[in-house]
FITI-639494 format. One record per residue (C-alpha): residue number from 0; residue in three letters; z, x, y. Coordinates in steps of 0.5 Angstrom, whole numbers, plus 500, padded with zeros to 3 digits. Layout:
N
PT   n res   z   x   y
PT NUM ala   Z   X   Y
...
***
This chain:
258
PT   n res   z   x   y
PT   0 met 118 319 348
PT   1 thr 114 313 344
PT   2 ala 112 313 337
PT   3 pro 104 315 337
PT   4 thr 099 310 337
PT   5 ala 094 311 331
PT   6 thr 086 311 332
PT   7 asp 081 309 326
PT   8 asp 079 317 325
PT   9 ala 086 320 326
PT  10 pro 089 324 320
PT  11 val 094 320 316
PT  12 leu 100 324 318
PT  13 leu 101 326 325
PT  14 ala 105 333 326
PT  15 glu 108 334 333
PT  16 leu 113 340 335
PT  17 tyr 117 338 341
PT  18 asp 121 345 342
PT  19 his 125 346 335
PT  20 val 124 339 333
PT  21 leu 118 337 328
PT  22 val 116 330 329
PT  23 leu 112 327 323
PT  24 thr 109 320 324
PT  25 leu 106 316 318
PT  26 asn 099 314 321
PT  27 arg 096 308 317
PT  28 pro 098 302 322
PT  29 asp 093 298 319
PT  30 arg 096 299 312
PT  31 arg 103 298 315
PT  32 asn 103 306 313
PT  33 ala 102 305 306
PT  34 ile 103 312 303
PT  35 asn 097 314 300
PT  36 arg 095 321 296
PT  37 ala 093 324 302
PT  38 met 099 322 306
PT  39 arg 103 325 300
PT  40 lys 100 331 300
PT  41 glu 100 332 307
PT  42 leu 107 330 308
PT  43 lys 109 335 303
PT  44 arg 105 341 306
PT  45 gln 109 339 313
PT  46 leu 116 339 310
PT  47 trp 115 346 306
PT  48 arg 112 348 313
PT  49 ala 118 346 316
PT  50 asp 122 349 311
PT  51 ser 119 356 312
PT  52 asp 118 356 319
PT  53 asp 124 359 323
PT  54 gly 122 356 329
PT  55 ile 123 349 326
PT  56 his 130 347 326
PT  57 ala 130 339 325
PT  58 val 125 334 323
PT  59 val 124 327 324
PT  60 ile 120 322 320
PT  61 thr 117 315 323
PT  62 gly 111 311 323
PT  63 ala 106 309 327
PT  64 gly 105 302 330
PT  65 ser 110 297 328
PT  66 ser 112 299 321
PT  67 phe 116 305 318
PT  68 ser 112 304 311
PT  69 ser 111 299 306
PT  70 gly 111 304 301
PT  71 val 106 307 296
PT  72 asp 099 305 297
PT  73 leu 099 300 290
PT  74 pro 091 299 290
PT  75 glu 090 306 290
PT  76 ala 095 308 285
PT  77 leu 093 303 280
PT  78 ser 086 305 281
PT  79 gly 086 312 280
PT  80 pro 090 318 277
PT  81 ser 098 317 277
PT  82 pro 102 320 282
PT  83 arg 105 324 277
PT  84 thr 099 328 276
PT  85 glu 101 331 284
PT  86 gly 107 335 282
PT  87 pro 113 334 286
PT  88 thr 114 328 290
PT  89 pro 115 328 297
PT  90 thr 122 326 296
PT  91 gln 123 332 291
PT  92 val 121 336 297
PT  93 leu 126 332 302
PT  94 arg 132 334 297
PT  95 ala 130 341 296
PT  96 ile 128 343 304
PT  97 ser 134 347 308
PT  98 lys 132 343 314
PT  99 pro 135 336 316
PT 100 val 131 331 316
PT 101 ile 132 324 320
PT 102 ala 128 318 319
PT 103 ala 127 314 325
PT 104 val 126 307 322
PT 105 asn 122 303 327
PT 106 gly 120 297 323
PT 107 pro 119 294 316
PT 108 cys 121 300 311
PT 109 tyr 120 297 304
PT 110 thr 120 300 297
PT 111 gly 117 307 297
PT 112 gly 118 307 304
PT 113 phe 125 305 303
PT 114 glu 126 311 298
PT 115 leu 123 316 303
PT 116 ala 128 314 308
PT 117 val 134 314 304
PT 118 asn 132 321 302
PT 119 cys 132 323 309
PT 120 ser 139 326 312
PT 121 phe 140 320 315
PT 122 ile 137 314 318
PT 123 ile 137 312 326
PT 124 ala 134 305 326
PT 125 ser 131 301 331
PT 126 asp 133 294 332
PT 127 gln 127 291 329
PT 128 ala 128 295 323
PT 129 val 128 291 316
PT 130 phe 129 294 309
PT 131 ala 128 292 302
PT 132 asp 127 295 295
PT 133 thr 122 291 292
PT 134 his 121 295 285
PT 135 ala 124 291 280
PT 136 gln 121 284 283
PT 137 ile 114 287 282
PT 138 gly 115 290 275
PT 139 leu 116 297 277
PT 140 leu 122 302 277
PT 141 asn 125 307 282
PT 142 gly 121 314 282
PT 143 trp 123 317 288
PT 144 gly 131 317 288
PT 145 gly 133 311 290
PT 146 ser 137 309 284
PT 147 ala 141 315 284
PT 148 leu 142 316 292
PT 149 leu 143 309 294
PT 150 pro 149 308 291
PT 151 arg 152 314 294
PT 152 thr 150 311 301
PT 153 val 152 304 301
PT 154 gly 156 304 294
PT 155 ser 155 301 287
PT 156 ala 155 294 289
PT 157 ala 151 293 295
PT 158 ala 146 298 292
PT 159 ile 145 293 286
PT 160 gln 144 287 290
PT 161 ile 139 291 294
PT 162 ile 135 294 288
PT 163 leu 135 288 284
PT 164 ser 134 282 289
PT 165 gly 129 285 293
PT 166 glu 132 281 299
PT 167 pro 130 284 306
PT 168 ile 136 287 310
PT 169 asp 136 287 317
PT 170 ala 138 293 322
PT 171 ala 145 290 323
PT 172 thr 147 289 316
PT 173 ala 144 296 315
PT 174 glu 148 299 320
PT 175 arg 154 295 317
PT 176 ile 154 298 310
PT 177 gly 152 305 312
PT 178 leu 145 305 310
PT 179 ala 143 307 318
PT 180 asn 148 311 322
PT 181 glu 146 308 328
PT 182 val 142 302 331
PT 183 val 138 303 337
PT 184 pro 134 298 342
PT 185 his 127 298 340
PT 186 glu 125 301 347
PT 187 gly 129 307 347
PT 188 his 129 308 339
PT 189 met 125 315 339
PT 190 glu 128 317 345
PT 191 arg 135 317 342
PT 192 thr 133 319 335
PT 193 met 130 325 339
PT 194 ala 136 326 343
PT 195 val 140 327 336
PT 196 ala 135 331 333
PT 197 his 135 336 339
PT 198 thr 142 336 339
PT 199 ile 142 338 332
PT 200 ala 136 343 333
PT 201 gly 141 347 338
PT 202 gly 146 349 334
PT 203 his 146 355 330
PT 204 pro 140 355 325
PT 205 gly 144 359 319
PT 206 ala 150 355 320
PT 207 val 146 348 320
PT 208 gln 142 350 314
PT 209 arg 148 352 310
PT 210 met 152 346 312
PT 211 leu 147 341 310
PT 212 arg 146 345 303
PT 213 leu 154 345 303
PT 214 leu 154 337 304
PT 215 lys 148 336 299
PT 216 asp 151 340 294
PT 217 gly 158 337 295
PT 218 ala 156 330 295
PT 219 gly 158 326 289
PT 220 thr 162 332 286
PT 221 ser 170 332 285
PT 222 val 174 334 291
PT 223 thr 176 340 287
PT 224 his 169 342 286
PT 225 ala 167 341 293
PT 226 leu 172 345 296
PT 227 ala 170 351 292
PT 228 leu 163 350 294
PT 229 glu 166 350 301
PT 230 glu 170 356 300
PT 231 glu 165 360 297
PT 232 ala 160 358 303
PT 233 arg 166 361 308
PT 234 val 166 367 304
PT 235 thr 159 369 304
PT 236 phe 156 366 310
PT 237 arg 157 371 316
PT 238 thr 155 370 323
PT 239 ser 157 375 329
PT 240 asp 163 374 333
PT 241 ala 158 376 339
PT 242 asp 153 370 337
PT 243 val 159 365 336
PT 244 gly 162 367 343
PT 245 ala 156 366 346
PT 246 arg 154 359 343
PT 247 tyr 161 357 345
PT 248 gly 161 359 352
PT 249 lys 154 356 353
PT 250 arg 157 349 350
PT 251 arg 163 350 354
PT 252 ala 159 351 360
PT 253 ala 154 345 359
PT 254 pro 155 339 363
PT 255 ala 158 332 360
PT 256 gly 152 329 356
PT 257 ser 147 335 356
***
């Protein structure tokens, strides 16, 4: 699978369903996929759709063309109503939904686009990906959760350097510091991302969603609290023995690499 190519009359966000995986493509390549009001609105709508649709088990977010996203469309944001009037931010929705979301970062991923990726469940990067948070350099503050989540991903010292300096980080460095789970040659980037997404989507939907919530709720808490959350989930979550047995048998019978 290759990333979609946009046309002038295309919507600002493409939504395509592949089996149980919803692929959302930021679709303003002429503006390096700057996130404008229309894109924010549609992104939130599609994420809530994914959350409520039992046929969608995982989501992938990527960018059209050569960029993931340059961030919020600042000329639009500075000339009209504040984004604060729009209700929840896209990243608040990302943190709230129950489905795993993979950021398939295919190129430059800056500022608001960087925060969007950091709020996803994890990042799979193309070897052409470049990351930067330029908020402080241009006189802005994080507003989409970057200052809260980045230290929990890469550690406090690395987060301070990234956020205060605004210096770009290449894909190899992103992988080394734990910002990206994997770096994949650009030509096979979406194929690898979709393979991971379909593997996740092939799991038990209820267990995947409950484990994701458990991991989110336990992140940053004490070990004691995280263990208590796990025990509570274990006691309250129920899957039939027949379902577990059938899925176990299917996994055992599957050929290697499937």
